[in-house]
C-alpha positions as CSV (number, residue, x, y, z in Angstrom):
1,M,-17.0,-31.3,1.3
2,K,-15.1,-31.8,-1.9
3,R,-15.2,-28.1,-2.8
4,F,-14.0,-27.2,0.7
5,K,-10.9,-29.4,0.3
6,E,-10.3,-28.0,-3.1
7,Y,-10.5,-24.4,-2.0
8,S,-8.4,-25.2,1.1
9,L,-5.7,-26.6,-1.2
10,V,-5.8,-23.5,-3.4
11,L,-5.7,-21.1,-0.4
12,G,-3.0,-23.1,1.4
13,S,-0.8,-23.2,-1.7
14,L,-1.3,-19.5,-2.3
15,I,-0.4,-18.7,1.3
16,V,2.7,-20.9,1.1
17,I,4.0,-19.3,-2.2
18,I,3.3,-15.8,-0.8
19,S,5.1,-16.6,2.4
20,V,8.2,-17.9,0.5
21,L,8.3,-15.0,-2.0
22,F,7.7,-12.2,0.5
23,R,9.4,-13.7,3.6
24,E,11.6,-10.6,4.2
25,V,8.7,-8.1,4.2
26,I,6.0,-10.1,5.9
27,D,7.0,-9.1,9.5
28,G,7.3,-5.4,8.5
29,N,11.1,-5.1,9.2
30,K,11.7,-4.3,5.5
31,I,9.4,-2.5,3.2
32,L,8.9,-2.2,-0.6
33,F,9.3,1.4,-1.6
34,S,10.1,3.3,-4.8
35,G,11.1,6.8,-5.6
36,D,7.8,7.6,-7.2
37,A,6.1,7.2,-3.8
38,F,7.8,10.4,-2.6
39,S,6.5,12.5,-5.3
40,A,2.9,11.1,-4.9
41,Q,3.0,11.9,-1.2
42,A,4.1,15.5,-1.9
43,I,1.3,16.0,-4.4
44,K,-1.2,14.5,-2.0
45,K,-0.2,16.8,0.8
46,S,-0.2,19.9,-1.3
47,I,-3.6,19.2,-2.8
48,S,-5.2,18.2,0.5
49,S,-4.2,21.5,1.9
50,L,-6.4,23.3,-0.5
51,S,-10.0,24.0,0.6
52,E,-11.6,23.2,-2.7
53,F,-10.3,21.7,-5.9
54,P,-12.0,20.4,-9.0
55,D,-12.7,16.7,-9.4
56,W,-13.0,16.8,-13.1
57,Y,-11.6,18.8,-16.0
58,P,-14.3,18.7,-18.7
59,Y,-12.2,20.4,-21.4
60,I,-9.2,18.0,-21.5
61,F,-9.6,14.7,-23.4
62,S,-13.4,14.9,-23.3
63,G,-13.3,14.9,-19.5
64,L,-10.4,13.9,-17.2
65,P,-10.4,13.3,-13.5
66,T,-8.0,15.3,-11.4
67,V,-5.5,14.0,-8.9
68,G,-7.8,15.4,-6.2
69,S,-10.6,13.1,-7.2
70,F,-8.5,10.1,-6.5
71,L,-7.3,11.2,-3.0
72,S,-10.0,9.5,-1.1
73,I,-10.8,6.6,-3.4
74,Q,-9.9,4.1,-0.7
75,Q,-13.1,5.0,1.2
76,L,-15.1,3.6,-1.7
77,Y,-13.1,0.3,-1.9
78,F,-14.5,-2.3,0.5
79,P,-11.3,-4.5,0.9
80,H,-9.5,-1.4,2.2
81,H,-11.9,-1.2,5.2
82,I,-11.1,-4.9,6.0
83,V,-7.3,-4.4,5.7
84,S,-7.4,-1.1,7.8
85,L,-9.4,-2.9,10.5
86,L,-6.7,-5.6,10.6
87,H,-4.0,-3.0,10.6
88,E,-5.6,-1.1,13.5
89,N,-6.7,-4.1,15.6
90,L,-3.9,-6.6,15.0
91,S,-1.1,-4.1,14.2
92,L,-0.3,-5.9,10.9
93,P,2.2,-4.1,8.6
94,W,0.7,-2.4,5.5
95,I,2.4,-4.9,3.3
96,W,-0.4,-7.2,4.2
97,N,-2.7,-5.0,2.1
98,F,-0.8,-6.1,-1.0
99,L,-0.5,-9.7,0.2
100,F,-4.2,-10.1,0.7
101,H,-4.8,-8.7,-2.7
102,Y,-2.4,-11.2,-4.2
103,I,-4.2,-14.0,-2.5
104,F,-7.6,-12.8,-3.5
105,G,-6.3,-12.3,-7.1
106,G,-5.0,-15.9,-7.1
107,I,-8.3,-17.2,-5.9
108,G,-10.1,-15.3,-8.6
109,M,-7.7,-16.7,-11.2
110,Y,-8.4,-20.2,-10.0
111,L,-12.1,-19.6,-10.2
112,L,-11.8,-18.2,-13.7
113,L,-9.7,-21.2,-14.9
114,K,-12.2,-23.6,-13.3
115,F,-15.0,-21.7,-15.1
116,L,-13.1,-22.2,-18.3
117,K,-13.2,-26.0,-17.7
118,Q,-9.5,-26.5,-16.8
119,N,-8.6,-29.4,-14.5
120,I,-7.6,-28.7,-10.9
121,L,-3.8,-28.9,-11.3
122,S,-3.9,-26.5,-14.3
123,A,-6.1,-24.1,-12.4
124,I,-3.9,-24.2,-9.3
125,F,-0.8,-23.7,-11.4
126,G,-2.4,-20.7,-13.2
127,A,-3.4,-19.2,-9.8
128,L,0.2,-19.6,-8.5
129,L,1.6,-18.1,-11.7
130,F,-0.8,-15.2,-11.4
131,T,0.2,-14.7,-7.7
132,T,3.9,-14.7,-8.4
């Protein structure tokens, strides 16, 4: 029961700090976007229109993956399936993909600091700093 209260405190504090920091984008009315996203989408569309493309260039830097090999990497990443289910079933905005990763990263930092024998307040503070 002690561990449940401890993890509830960590999860609650991470959710509160995420809610405060990202209050303008949580509901989906505003989005975080950069100019680099336009060029990445253009490259993705042009490469996906090809019927075949190499996944690996063996002669560059002793082997270098191509952009095409990273187009469908999200199908191999398990948390993406969870977030896409939430997006489809609950109509959550895609910003929640990043917010869930921030929360999971904060929990991971908390567990790492506890593994390194830090006290609870230091571990929570480290998790909050990692999240922000």
